[in-house]
N, C-alpha and C positions, 0 to 999 in steps of 0.2 A: 549206139552200136558202131556207127561210122567213126566216131571220135576214138573209140577203143581200138579199132583196126588200124587206122592211120590218121594223121593230122599233125597239129602243132601243140607243144606243151613246154613248160618251163622245167629245165633241169640245171644241175650244177649250181646250187645256191651257195655262194661264198660271200666274203666281206660283209658279214652280218654286223649291223649297227644296232645295238639294243634300243628298243623303243622307237626306231626310225624305219628300218627295212634292211634289205640285203640286195646283192647282185646275183642275177640269174640269166641264163641264155635260153632262148627258144630253139628247140630242135624239131625237125620233122621226124616223126616217129612211126614205127610200124609195130603193132601189138604192144604199144607203150615202150618199145625199145628205141632210144634215140638213134637216128641214122646220120644226120648231118646238121650242123648248127646253122642258124640263120641270123640272129641278132641278139646282142646283150642288152639287158634292161636293168634299171633299178626298180625293185619291187617294194612298194610301201608295206609296212607291217600290217596295216589294216586292210590291205587288198585281199579279198576273198572271192570265192565263187568261180564259175566257169569263165566269166568275162574279166578275169583278173588282168589280162594283158592290156586292156584299155585304161587301167589305172597306173600302168608302168611308164617310166620315163626312159627313152633310149639313151644309152651312153656308149662309150668306146668299147670295142670288142675286148672281152676279158679271157685271156688264155687259161687262167686258173679255173674259171667257171666252165670252160669248154672241156678241159681235162677231167674235171670232177663229173661233168655230165656224161662223158664217155665211160668213166669208171662205173657210174650208176647204171648206164646202159648195159655194160658187160655183165654186171650182176643180175640185172633184170632179164637179160637174154638167157643166162644160166638157169634162172628160175623158170622161165616160160618153157624153153625147149627141154630142160631137164624134167619138168613136170609132165610134159607130153610123152617123153621117152620112158618115164617111169610108170606109166599107166599099167603095163602088164604086171607090175609087182603087186598091184591090188588084187589081181586074180590068181596070185600064187606063182606067176611066171618067174623064172630065174635066168633069163637071157642076159648076155653080156651088155646089150644095148640098154636094157631096162636098168641094170645095175649102174651103168655109167650115167644114165639119166638121173637116178637117185643121188649119185655123188654130185653131179652138176647142180641139182636142186639145192642140196645142202650147202655147197660152196657158194652158190648165189645168195642164199639167205644170210650166210655168214658175211659175205662181202657187203651186202646192204647194211647190215649192222655196223660194220667197220667204217664204211663211208660216212655214216651218220656220226661216228665218233671222231672223224678227222677234224682238226681245228679249222674253223671257218670264220672266227671273229676277226673283224678288220682291225688293223693297227690304227693308231690315232692319225698318222699321216694319210693312210689310205681312206679313212673315214672322212677326213677333211676334203680330200680330193673328190670323193664321190658326192659329198654334200654340196660342194661348190658347183659341180656339174649339174645337179638336179635343182639348184636354187633353194636350198633348205631355208626355212623361215627362222626368224631371230629367236623365237622361243625354243625351237628344236636345237639351235646352236648352243643355247645355255645348257640344255639337258645333255647334249653331246659332250661338252667340256666338263660337266660335272661327272659324268659316267667315267670318263677317261682320267679323272683326277687332275685336270688342268686348273680347276678352281675349287674352292672349298664350298661347303653348303651355305655358309654365311654370304660368300661372294655371289653365289647363285641366287640367293634370296634377294640380295641388293639389286642384281641385274634384272631379276623378274619385276621388282617394284619399279625400277626406272623404265623398263619396257612398257609396263602397264600404264605408267604416268604419261608416256608419249602417246600411247594408244588413246587414252582418255582425252588428251589435249586435241588430237586430230579429230576425234569424234565430236567434241564440243565445237570445234571450228566448222566442221561440216554441218552440224545442226544450226549454228548461227547463220551460216551462208544460206542454208535452206529457208530459214525464217525470213531472211532479208529478201530473197527472191519471191517468196510468197507474198510479202507485204508490198513489194513493187508491182506484182501482178494485180493485186487487189486495188492499189491506187490507180493503175492504168485503166482498170475496168470501170471504176467509179468515175474517174475523170477529175479535173482540177476543181478545187473548192470554189464555189461561186457565192459570194455574200448575199447577192440578191435573192438566191433560192431559199436562203435561210430566214429572210424577213417574214415576220408574221403578217398574215393578211388581216385587214381591219375586220373586227367582229361586226356582224350585221345585227341591228337592233330589231327586236321583236315588234310586230305591228301593234300589238296591244299596248305595249309600253310607250310607243310613240304617240298613240292617240290620247293616252292618259296625260 
């Protein structure tokens, strides 16, 4: 309930990079209506849940995200306060305030739909800028270039194969190094080989055999 009344939330999602994430700004809100911005983040596409902020990467302040956040906030405010003012309409009241509240609620809902329809996909230049700031991995760079038409599917497949080959080589080198360290530890634990320890002790003859 406290989070609903006031707290922090992400608003103004812009510069969406398909398959990677988007840019959004944290606002301090009251009744889910953003009041003032705090910081802009890159939000990974797989970040979900209430603790989504801990999966985000701080980046430079985004004016577009802030403006979009305030537009969303204006629409939400219209919905919240319009709904409260329009409550008398449910009981058959026809006061001017209730009618204005109904209009504000309708306009707020329309505004929310329109803000969702606003273009928010990042250009290739902006996507590269954001990707460099957040340290995008090589595999994600391939998918990014493929999505924006910078490379063909065949070139993407070739780059994926080369990347996988480098990953396999590094993994094999790490495994070899690990085995060498393990062998070294084993040799240090056993100690240097001593030929005298490996000499067979003379077999003792049985007493009965010696008497015979």
